[in-house]
C-alpha positions as CSV (number, residue, x, y, z in Angstrom):
1,M,-17.3,13.2,-112.0
2,N,-17.3,14.2,-108.4
3,G,-17.9,17.8,-107.4
4,I,-15.3,17.8,-104.6
5,T,-12.7,15.3,-103.6
6,V,-10.5,15.8,-100.5
7,S,-7.9,13.1,-99.9
8,G,-5.5,12.8,-97.0
9,L,-5.6,16.5,-96.2
10,T,-3.4,17.7,-93.4
11,F,-2.6,21.3,-92.4
12,S,-0.9,22.9,-89.4
13,Y,-0.4,26.3,-88.0
14,G,3.1,25.9,-86.5
15,T,2.7,23.2,-83.9
16,R,-1.1,23.3,-83.9
17,T,-2.8,20.8,-86.3
18,A,-5.9,22.3,-87.9
19,L,-6.7,19.4,-90.2
20,S,-5.5,15.8,-89.8
21,D,-5.8,13.3,-92.6
22,V,-9.2,14.6,-93.8
23,S,-10.8,12.7,-96.7
24,F,-14.2,12.8,-98.3
25,D,-15.8,13.2,-101.7
26,I,-19.0,14.7,-102.8
27,G,-20.8,13.6,-106.0
28,R,-22.2,15.9,-108.6
29,G,-25.5,17.5,-107.6
30,R,-25.2,16.5,-103.9
31,F,-25.8,18.7,-100.9
32,C,-23.1,18.0,-98.3
33,A,-23.2,19.5,-94.8
34,L,-19.9,20.0,-93.1
35,L,-20.9,20.0,-89.4
36,G,-18.5,20.9,-86.6
37,P,-18.2,23.2,-83.6
38,N,-16.3,26.4,-83.8
39,G,-12.6,25.6,-84.0
40,A,-13.2,22.2,-85.7
41,G,-11.2,23.1,-88.8
42,K,-14.1,24.1,-91.1
43,S,-12.7,27.6,-91.9
44,T,-9.2,26.2,-92.6
45,L,-10.7,23.6,-94.9
46,F,-12.6,26.3,-96.8
47,S,-9.4,28.4,-97.1
48,I,-7.7,25.4,-98.8
49,L,-10.7,24.6,-101.0
50,T,-10.8,28.2,-102.2
51,G,-7.1,28.4,-102.9
52,L,-6.3,30.8,-100.1
53,R,-4.0,28.4,-98.3
54,P,-1.8,25.6,-99.8
55,T,-2.0,22.1,-98.5
56,D,0.7,20.6,-96.2
57,T,-0.1,17.1,-97.5
58,G,-3.0,15.6,-99.4
59,H,-5.0,16.5,-102.5
60,V,-8.1,18.5,-103.4
61,T,-9.9,18.4,-106.7
62,I,-12.8,20.7,-107.7
63,A,-15.0,19.4,-110.5
64,G,-12.1,17.1,-111.6
65,H,-9.4,19.8,-111.4
66,D,-6.5,19.4,-108.9
67,I,-6.3,22.7,-107.1
68,A,-2.5,22.4,-106.6
69,T,-1.7,21.8,-110.3
70,H,-4.6,23.4,-112.1
71,R,-5.6,26.1,-109.7
72,R,-7.2,28.5,-112.2
73,A,-9.4,25.8,-113.8
74,A,-10.5,24.5,-110.3
75,L,-11.3,28.0,-109.0
76,A,-13.3,28.8,-112.2
77,Q,-15.7,26.1,-111.2
78,L,-16.3,27.5,-107.7
79,G,-19.0,29.8,-106.4
80,I,-18.2,31.0,-102.9
81,V,-20.2,32.6,-100.1
82,F,-18.0,33.6,-97.2
83,Q,-19.2,33.9,-93.6
84,Q,-18.5,37.6,-93.5
85,P,-20.7,39.7,-95.9
86,T,-18.8,41.3,-98.8
87,L,-21.5,43.2,-100.6
88,D,-21.1,47.0,-101.3
89,L,-24.0,48.4,-99.3
90,D,-24.1,51.6,-101.3
91,L,-24.8,49.8,-104.6
92,T,-28.1,48.3,-105.6
93,V,-28.5,44.6,-105.8
94,R,-28.2,44.7,-109.6
95,Q,-25.1,46.9,-109.4
96,N,-23.4,44.5,-107.0
97,L,-24.1,41.6,-109.4
98,S,-23.1,43.6,-112.5
99,Y,-19.8,44.5,-110.9
100,F,-19.0,40.9,-110.1
101,A,-20.0,39.7,-113.5
102,A,-17.7,42.2,-115.1
103,L,-14.8,40.8,-113.0
104,H,-15.5,37.4,-114.6
105,G,-15.6,39.0,-118.1
106,I,-19.3,38.6,-118.5
107,R,-20.5,41.6,-120.5
108,G,-23.4,43.1,-122.5
109,K,-26.6,41.2,-123.1
110,E,-25.1,38.0,-121.6
111,R,-24.5,39.9,-118.3
112,A,-28.0,41.2,-118.2
113,K,-29.4,37.7,-119.0
114,R,-27.4,36.0,-116.2
115,I,-28.3,38.7,-113.7
116,D,-32.0,38.4,-114.4
117,A,-31.7,34.6,-114.2
118,V,-30.0,34.5,-110.8
119,L,-32.4,37.2,-109.4
120,E,-35.3,35.0,-110.4
121,R,-33.6,31.9,-109.1
122,L,-33.2,33.4,-105.6
123,F,-36.6,35.1,-105.6
124,I,-35.2,38.7,-105.3
125,T,-36.2,40.2,-108.7
126,D,-38.4,42.7,-106.9
127,R,-35.4,43.9,-104.9
128,A,-33.0,44.3,-107.9
129,D,-33.0,48.1,-107.8
130,D,-32.9,48.6,-104.1
131,K,-29.8,49.7,-102.3
132,T,-28.3,46.7,-100.6
133,R,-28.1,48.7,-97.4
134,S,-31.9,48.6,-97.2
135,L,-32.2,44.8,-97.4
136,N,-32.7,42.6,-94.4
137,G,-30.1,39.9,-93.6
138,G,-31.9,37.2,-95.4
139,H,-32.2,39.2,-98.7
140,R,-28.5,40.2,-98.4
141,R,-27.5,36.5,-98.1
142,R,-29.7,35.7,-101.1
143,T,-27.9,38.4,-103.1
144,E,-24.5,36.9,-102.1
145,I,-25.7,33.5,-103.3
146,A,-27.0,34.9,-106.5
147,R,-23.7,36.6,-107.1
148,A,-21.8,33.4,-106.5
149,L,-23.9,31.7,-109.2
150,L,-23.4,34.3,-111.9
151,H,-20.5,32.5,-113.6
152,D,-22.4,29.2,-113.6
153,P,-20.0,27.3,-111.2
154,K,-20.3,23.5,-110.8
155,V,-19.5,23.7,-107.1
156,L,-21.0,26.1,-104.5
157,L,-19.2,26.6,-101.1
158,L,-21.0,28.3,-98.2
159,D,-19.2,29.0,-95.0
160,E,-21.7,29.5,-92.1
161,P,-24.1,31.4,-94.4
162,T,-26.9,31.8,-91.9
163,V,-24.9,33.4,-89.1
164,G,-26.9,36.3,-87.6
165,L,-30.2,35.5,-89.4
166,D,-33.5,34.8,-87.7
167,A,-35.1,31.3,-87.8
168,Q,-37.4,32.1,-90.7
169,S,-34.6,33.6,-92.9
170,R,-32.3,30.7,-92.0
171,K,-34.9,28.2,-93.2
172,A,-35.6,30.1,-96.4
173,I,-31.9,30.2,-97.3
174,T,-31.4,26.6,-96.4
175,D,-34.3,25.6,-98.6
176,H,-33.2,27.7,-101.5
177,V,-29.7,26.2,-101.5
178,H,-30.9,22.7,-101.3
179,D,-33.0,23.4,-104.4
180,L,-29.8,24.4,-106.3
181,T,-28.7,20.8,-106.5
182,I,-31.6,19.9,-108.8
183,D,-29.7,21.2,-111.8
184,G,-26.5,19.4,-110.8
185,T,-24.8,22.0,-108.6
186,T,-22.7,20.4,-105.9
187,V,-23.1,22.2,-102.5
188,L,-20.8,22.1,-99.5
189,W,-22.5,23.9,-96.6
190,A,-20.4,24.5,-93.5
191,T,-22.4,25.0,-90.3
192,H,-22.4,24.3,-86.5
193,L,-26.2,24.1,-86.5
194,P,-27.6,20.6,-86.9
195,D,-31.2,21.9,-87.6
196,E,-30.0,23.1,-91.0
197,I,-29.3,19.6,-92.2
198,W,-31.9,17.3,-93.8
199,D,-32.0,13.5,-93.3
200,A,-31.2,12.9,-97.0
201,D,-28.1,15.2,-97.0
202,R,-24.6,13.9,-97.1
203,L,-23.0,14.7,-93.8
204,V,-19.4,15.1,-92.8
205,V,-18.8,15.7,-89.1
206,L,-15.5,17.5,-88.3
207,H,-14.1,17.8,-84.8
208,Q,-10.7,18.7,-83.5
209,S,-9.2,18.5,-87.0
210,R,-10.5,15.0,-87.8
211,V,-13.5,13.5,-89.6
212,L,-15.7,11.8,-87.0
213,A,-18.5,10.6,-89.3
214,D,-19.2,10.6,-93.0
215,G,-22.5,9.4,-94.5
216,T,-26.2,10.1,-94.8
217,A,-27.4,12.4,-92.1
218,G,-30.5,10.3,-91.2
219,V,-28.3,7.2,-90.9
220,I,-25.7,9.0,-88.7
221,R,-28.3,10.3,-86.3
222,G,-30.0,7.0,-85.9
223,P,-33.0,7.0,-83.6
224,R,-31.9,10.3,-82.0
225,N,-32.3,13.8,-83.4
226,L,-29.2,15.1,-85.1
227,N,-28.4,17.6,-82.4
228,D,-28.3,14.9,-79.7
229,A,-26.2,12.6,-82.0
230,F,-23.8,15.5,-82.8
231,L,-23.4,16.4,-79.1
232,S,-22.6,12.8,-78.2
233,M,-19.9,12.7,-80.8
234,V,-18.1,15.9,-79.9
235,S,-18.6,15.9,-76.1
236,P,-15.5,15.0,-74.0
């Protein structure tokens, strides 16, 4: 079963086309980078994948569930990290996670067990009782990723998750998220930064509403570095 399948997706804002016949699929347990400059259509695509916008034409399935006809089942399989932070800064890390778990109906011992597991998974157990306001940007992002994993989703979507982070924090977050695929989690990572993408990653290049390239990052870049290959694709 594929983690995500997008087929013939088109979406417009009035007369402006944001996505034009976009198609790709990501297998279970794969890391796929969605690479494109600002304005390429990445955020619109994420809005559709997360059920915030309906499709004009085309189909989207999440872990085998069509988001148009089985929306609740599809969204139940999604963990989402948005570009803008959404943590409550006046709560501790554990309290943020506990609140989110309660929203998903996870209670009692099971809630505590899952919180401890995701804290350990993201290497932030030692910050569990710290106010979120006191964390640096990298630890806040780790907290948001931990929160997105609490309900054990099959698919994790991250929209420009390293914006505003320093180089060391960016690398740490990128490494951690790649590791999540080991247990079968499918990851779609939207970025405009080629250096966050590994050669073995699946890569979809989106520009001016269309898919320009789709394949393995190392193959797409060829003998050049990925940044140069990307610039050659999107330059006028």
